[in-house]
Backbone as CSV, one residue per row, in Angstrom:
resi,resn,N_x,N_y,N_z,CA_x,CA_y,CA_z,C_x,C_y,C_z
1,MET,61.418,14.759,205.050,60.219,14.089,204.605,60.582,12.627,204.315
2,ILE,59.801,11.724,204.848,60.092,10.320,204.601,59.643,9.937,203.195
3,GLU,60.166,8.804,202.721,59.931,8.401,201.336,58.455,8.256,201.003
4,MET,57.661,7.699,201.895,56.229,7.512,201.644,55.529,8.866,201.494
5,GLU,55.897,9.814,202.333,55.311,11.154,202.240,55.702,11.816,200.915
6,LYS,56.948,11.584,200.478,57.397,12.152,199.206,56.616,11.552,198.039
7,LYS,56.353,10.246,198.095,55.574,9.603,197.043,54.153,10.164,197.006
8,ASP,53.562,10.342,198.177,52.218,10.922,198.248,52.208,12.347,197.696
9,GLU,53.220,13.104,198.067,53.327,14.492,197.590,53.510,14.520,196.074
10,LEU,54.337,13.631,195.560,54.572,13.545,194.119,53.275,13.192,193.390
11,GLN,52.533,12.240,193.933,51.270,11.833,193.319,50.261,12.982,193.340
12,ARG,50.186,13.705,194.452,49.274,14.833,194.573,49.628,15.924,193.553
13,LYS,50.913,16.216,193.428,51.348,17.255,192.487,51.130,16.816,191.037
14,TYR,51.295,15.539,190.777,51.054,15.021,189.434,49.580,15.176,189.061
15,ILE,48.702,14.842,189.992,47.263,15.001,189.752,46.921,16.476,189.542
16,GLU,47.512,17.332,190.350,47.283,18.776,190.203,47.761,19.247,188.830
17,MET,48.894,18.725,188.375,49.431,19.113,187.077,48.477,18.687,185.953
18,LYS,47.907,17.498,186.047,46.953,17.048,185.036,45.718,17.956,185.017
19,MET,45.259,18.388,186.177,44.108,19.293,186.245,44.451,20.646,185.625
20,ILE,45.661,21.120,185.870,46.094,22.407,185.315,46.228,22.309,183.801
21,GLU,46.745,21.191,183.307,46.848,21.001,181.857,45.467,21.072,181.212
22,GLN,44.467,20.481,181.868,43.104,20.534,181.345,42.568,21.968,181.370
23,GLN,42.902,22.683,182.433,42.472,24.080,182.541,43.112,24.913,181.421
24,ILE,44.371,24.659,181.128,45.063,25.375,180.045,44.366,25.101,178.715
25,LEU,44.026,23.838,178.460,43.317,23.498,177.220,41.967,24.202,177.135
26,ASN,41.253,24.266,178.257,39.955,24.946,178.273,40.102,26.426,177.947
27,VAL,41.084,27.082,178.534,41.303,28.511,178.273,41.703,28.718,176.815
28,GLN,42.568,27.846,176.285,42.980,27.960,174.886,41.778,27.789,173.948
29,ASN,40.904,26.844,174.256,39.702,26.656,173.438,38.800,27.882,173.510
30,HIS,38.672,28.455,174.692,37.863,29.660,174.856,38.448,30.810,174.026
31,LEU,39.771,30.919,174.016,40.427,31.956,173.210,40.161,31.749,171.718
32,LYS,40.161,30.493,171.260,39.855,30.215,169.855,38.435,30.644,169.506
33,ILE,37.498,30.360,170.390,36.105,30.758,170.165,35.994,32.272,170.096
34,MET,36.710,32.952,170.990,36.686,34.419,170.985,37.257,34.961,169.671
35,GLU,38.323,34.344,169.170,38.912,34.764,167.885,37.890,34.623,166.763
36,GLN,37.164,33.517,166.758,36.142,33.306,165.732,35.046,34.362,165.839
37,GLN,34.614,34.650,167.063,33.572,35.657,167.253,34.051,37.026,166.784
38,MET,35.304,37.359,167.089,35.836,38.655,166.655,35.911,38.709,165.128
39,GLY,36.304,37.610,164.497,36.357,37.564,163.038,34.979,37.765,162.430
40,GLU,33.976,37.123,163.017,32.606,37.285,162.523,32.126,38.721,162.691
41,LEU,32.462,39.341,163.810,32.073,40.745,164.021,32.730,41.650,162.989
42,ILE,34.005,41.416,162.714,34.727,42.246,161.737,34.089,42.109,160.355
43,VAL,33.778,40.876,159.963,33.146,40.648,158.654,31.784,41.344,158.598
44,THR,31.028,41.269,159.685,29.705,41.906,159.715,29.824,43.425,159.641
45,ILE,30.782,43.983,160.362,31.002,45.434,160.324,31.363,45.863,158.899
46,GLU,32.262,45.119,158.253,32.636,45.440,156.874,31.427,45.316,155.943
47,GLY,30.599,44.299,156.177,29.388,44.127,155.374,28.434,45.294,155.527
48,LEU,28.310,45.799,156.754,27.441,46.962,156.993,27.982,48.199,156.285
49,GLU,29.307,48.338,156.278,29.907,49.481,155.582,29.659,49.370,154.079
50,ASP,29.752,48.149,153.542,29.469,47.938,152.116,27.989,48.148,151.820
51,PHE,27.137,47.761,152.745,25.692,47.880,152.573,25.276,49.332,152.326
52,SER,25.989,50.250,152.939,25.663,51.671,152.787,25.748,52.121,151.329
53,SER,26.622,51.472,150.544,26.800,51.902,149.150,25.888,51.159,148.177
54,VAL,25.157,50.153,148.655,24.246,49.402,147.780,22.989,50.240,147.534
55,LYS,22.550,50.276,146.286,21.394,51.092,145.924,20.108,50.282,146.019
56,ASP,19.035,50.991,146.274,17.698,50.395,146.293,17.425,49.778,144.924
57,GLY,16.877,48.561,144.915,16.559,47.884,143.668,17.701,47.033,143.125
58,SER,18.836,47.014,143.821,19.965,46.187,143.376,19.629,44.711,143.545
59,GLU,20.187,43.906,142.636,20.014,42.461,142.763,21.068,41.950,143.752
60,ILE,20.620,41.146,144.703,21.517,40.607,145.725,21.306,39.098,145.844
61,LEU,22.238,38.433,146.520,22.076,37.029,146.856,21.576,36.953,148.290
62,LEU,20.468,36.276,148.479,19.842,36.154,149.790,20.117,34.752,150.338
63,PRO,20.815,34.658,151.488,21.097,33.322,152.031,19.832,32.675,152.599
64,LEU,19.589,31.425,152.190,18.459,30.663,152.716,18.928,29.713,153.811
65,SER,20.142,29.233,153.656,20.753,28.309,154.602,22.251,28.349,154.337
66,SER,22.994,27.597,155.080,24.439,27.572,154.899,24.788,27.117,153.481
67,GLY,25.325,28.047,152.682,25.736,27.732,151.329,24.619,27.687,150.299
68,ILE,23.398,28.052,150.693,22.258,28.043,149.763,21.725,29.464,149.646
69,PHE,21.679,29.968,148.397,21.270,31.348,148.161,20.188,31.410,147.093
70,THR,19.482,32.521,147.078,18.572,32.832,145.990,18.800,34.294,145.612
71,LYS,18.475,34.615,144.374,18.592,36.009,143.947,17.368,36.765,144.441
72,ALA,17.592,38.025,144.825,16.495,38.867,145.296,16.788,40.306,144.899
73,VAL,15.751,41.112,144.911,15.899,42.540,144.647,15.779,43.258,145.981
74,LEU,16.738,44.125,146.251,16.812,44.808,147.541,15.850,45.984,147.594
75,LYS,15.017,45.984,148.609,14.202,47.152,148.925,14.876,47.762,150.145
76,LYS,15.713,48.731,149.886,16.567,49.277,150.934,15.762,50.165,151.873
77,GLU,15.860,49.819,153.137,15.219,50.591,154.198,16.307,51.351,154.955
78,SER,15.941,52.402,155.625,16.931,53.161,156.378,17.245,52.497,157.719
79,LYS,16.383,51.586,158.149,16.578,50.927,159.438,16.821,49.431,159.244
80,LEU,17.659,48.896,160.110,17.910,47.458,160.147,17.250,46.893,161.393
81,LEU,16.870,45.644,161.346,16.265,44.983,162.496,17.338,44.137,163.183
82,ILE,17.532,44.383,164.477,18.590,43.706,165.231,17.973,42.902,166.363
83,ASN,18.301,41.618,166.386,17.858,40.754,167.479,18.767,41.020,168.679
84,VAL,18.201,41.508,169.765,18.988,41.814,170.969,18.817,40.745,172.038
85,GLY,18.151,39.656,171.706,17.983,38.542,172.636,16.565,38.441,173.136
86,ALA,16.222,37.263,173.642,14.893,36.989,174.197,13.784,37.347,173.208
87,ASP,14.047,37.075,171.921,13.082,37.359,170.858,12.671,38.833,170.799
88,VAL,13.575,39.714,171.183,13.334,41.159,171.116,14.144,41.712,169.950
89,VAL,13.475,42.466,169.079,14.112,43.055,167.907,13.980,44.568,168.000
90,VAL,15.104,45.263,167.735,15.083,46.730,167.731,15.528,47.227,166.355
91,GLU,15.148,48.441,166.037,15.536,49.064,164.777,16.712,49.996,165.004
92,LYS,17.697,49.927,164.094,18.840,50.841,164.102,19.240,51.084,162.662
93,ASP,19.865,52.226,162.413,20.399,52.451,161.079,21.725,51.691,160.950
94,ALA,22.267,51.642,159.741,23.479,50.858,159.484,24.651,51.353,160.329
95,GLU,24.814,52.665,160.441,25.935,53.201,161.219,25.768,52.886,162.707
96,GLY,24.544,53.017,163.226,24.295,52.684,164.630,24.544,51.212,164.914
97,THR,24.178,50.375,163.945,24.423,48.939,164.085,25.920,48.656,164.077
98,ALA,26.644,49.290,163.166,28.099,49.110,163.098,28.751,49.585,164.392
99,ASP,28.279,50.697,164.935,28.820,51.197,166.209,28.593,50.193,167.334
100,LEU,27.401,49.606,167.365,27.090,48.599,168.369,28.034,47.406,168.239
101,LEU,28.282,46.970,167.018,29.174,45.836,166.788,30.625,46.184,167.120
102,ARG,31.035,47.414,166.835,32.396,47.846,167.202,32.580,47.823,168.715
103,LYS,31.540,48.226,169.440,31.588,48.199,170.902,31.716,46.752,171.392
104,GLN,30.937,45.855,170.792,31.036,44.439,171.154,32.429,43.898,170.853
105,LEU,33.008,44.320,169.731,34.351,43.887,169.354,35.379,44.357,170.384
106,GLU,35.269,45.606,170.815,36.197,46.129,171.832,36.057,45.369,173.142
107,GLU,34.829,45.068,173.531,34.598,44.305,174.760,35.208,42.908,174.654
108,LEU,35.080,42.305,173.490,35.682,40.986,173.270,37.204,41.057,173.338
109,LYS,37.782,42.103,172.763,39.237,42.275,172.802,39.725,42.411,174.244
110,GLU,39.005,43.176,175.050,39.378,43.341,176.464,39.275,42.014,177.207
111,ALA,38.202,41.274,176.957,38.031,39.969,177.596,39.136,39.014,177.148
112,GLN,39.520,39.113,175.884,40.592,38.268,175.361,41.914,38.588,176.068
113,GLU,42.210,39.863,176.250,43.434,40.254,176.950,43.451,39.696,178.370
114,ASP,42.316,39.799,179.054,42.220,39.251,180.409,42.461,37.746,180.407
115,LEU,41.893,37.069,179.431,42.038,35.615,179.350,43.484,35.226,179.020
116,VAL,44.133,35.989,178.164,45.540,35.723,177.841,46.399,35.899,179.093
117,ASN,46.126,36.937,179.873,46.865,37.141,181.127,46.626,35.993,182.095
118,GLN,45.382,35.552,182.179,45.043,34.425,183.052,45.774,33.166,182.586
119,LEU,45.809,32.945,181.284,46.506,31.786,180.734,47.992,31.840,181.081
120,GLN,48.590,33.012,180.974,50.014,33.160,181.289,50.291,32.818,182.751
121,GLN,49.405,33.256,183.641,49.569,32.933,185.064,49.460,31.431,185.299
122,ILE,48.521,30.791,184.631,48.345,29.344,184.785,49.570,28.612,184.257
123,VAL,50.089,29.045,183.108,51.272,28.408,182.519,52.479,28.584,183.436
124,ASN,52.634,29.764,184.009,53.737,29.995,184.951,53.619,29.077,186.166
125,TYR,52.411,28.953,186.690,52.186,28.069,187.836,52.504,26.628,187.463
126,ALA,52.077,26.210,186.270,52.340,24.845,185.803,53.835,24.602,185.657
127,SER,54.548,25.601,185.193,55.997,25.475,185.043,56.665,25.271,186.401
128,ASN,56.240,26.047,187.385,56.791,25.891,188.735,56.445,24.528,189.309
129,LEU,55.225,24.097,189.084,54.788,22.792,189.579,55.582,21.671,188.915
130,GLU,55.862,21.829,187.639,56.647,20.829,186.917,58.048,20.710,187.510
131,GLN,58.634,21.839,187.888,59.958,21.818,188.522,59.895,21.112,189.875
132,GLU,58.837,21.374,190.637,58.669,20.708,191.925,58.527,19.204,191.748
133,ILE,57.757,18.793,190.732,57.573,17.369,190.453,58.909,16.734,190.082
134,GLY,59.647,17.423,189.248,60.992,16.906,188.852,61.906,16.755,190.037
135,LYS,61.887,17.734,190.917,62.742,17.683,192.121,62.340,16.526,193.016
136,LEU,61.047,16.349,193.260,60.579,15.241,194.090,60.907,13.889,193.458
137,ALA,60.734,13.778,192.156,61.044,12.529,191.459,62.523,12.209,191.569
138,GLU,63.346,13.241,191.483,64.805,13.058,191.602,65.171,12.580,193.009
139,GLU,64.518,13.126,194.006,64.794,12.743,195.397,64.394,11.298,195.672
140,LEU,63.409,10.805,194.933,62.924,9.431,195.160,63.773,8.377,194.432
141,LYS,64.696,8.791,193.582,65.536,7.820,192.872,66.531,7.161,193.776
C-alpha cells in the first residue's frame, strides 16, 4: 500500500472509530435509562405490596406534584386504575398490578442483557479497530 493510500485508510478508520465511540456512549446512556426504569418498577412493586396492608380510612400523603403533598384519608378500593396507554385505563387488583409490573421488569432485564451483549461486541470491535489504527500510524512514521 502506498503512503497516500495508508493515510486515507488511517483517516477512514479514525472517522469510523469516532462514530463507534459515539455509538458506545449512546448504548451506555440507554443502559442508564433502563436502570432507572427498573428501579422505578421495583419501588412501585414494593409500594403495591405495602399498599395491601394499609387499612381503609388510613391517613396518607397524596402527591400533588414533585415534592408537594397533601394529607388525605384513604378510601381503599379492591381495584386499581392502570393507564395502559392511548388514554385507556383498566382496572386490576393490587396483586394483578404487581404481576404486570414484575413481567415488565423481567422484559426490561432481558432487553438490558441483550444491550450489554451488544455493547461488548461494539467495544471488542473498537478495540480491534484501535489496534489497526495504531499499526497504520506506526507504518506512516
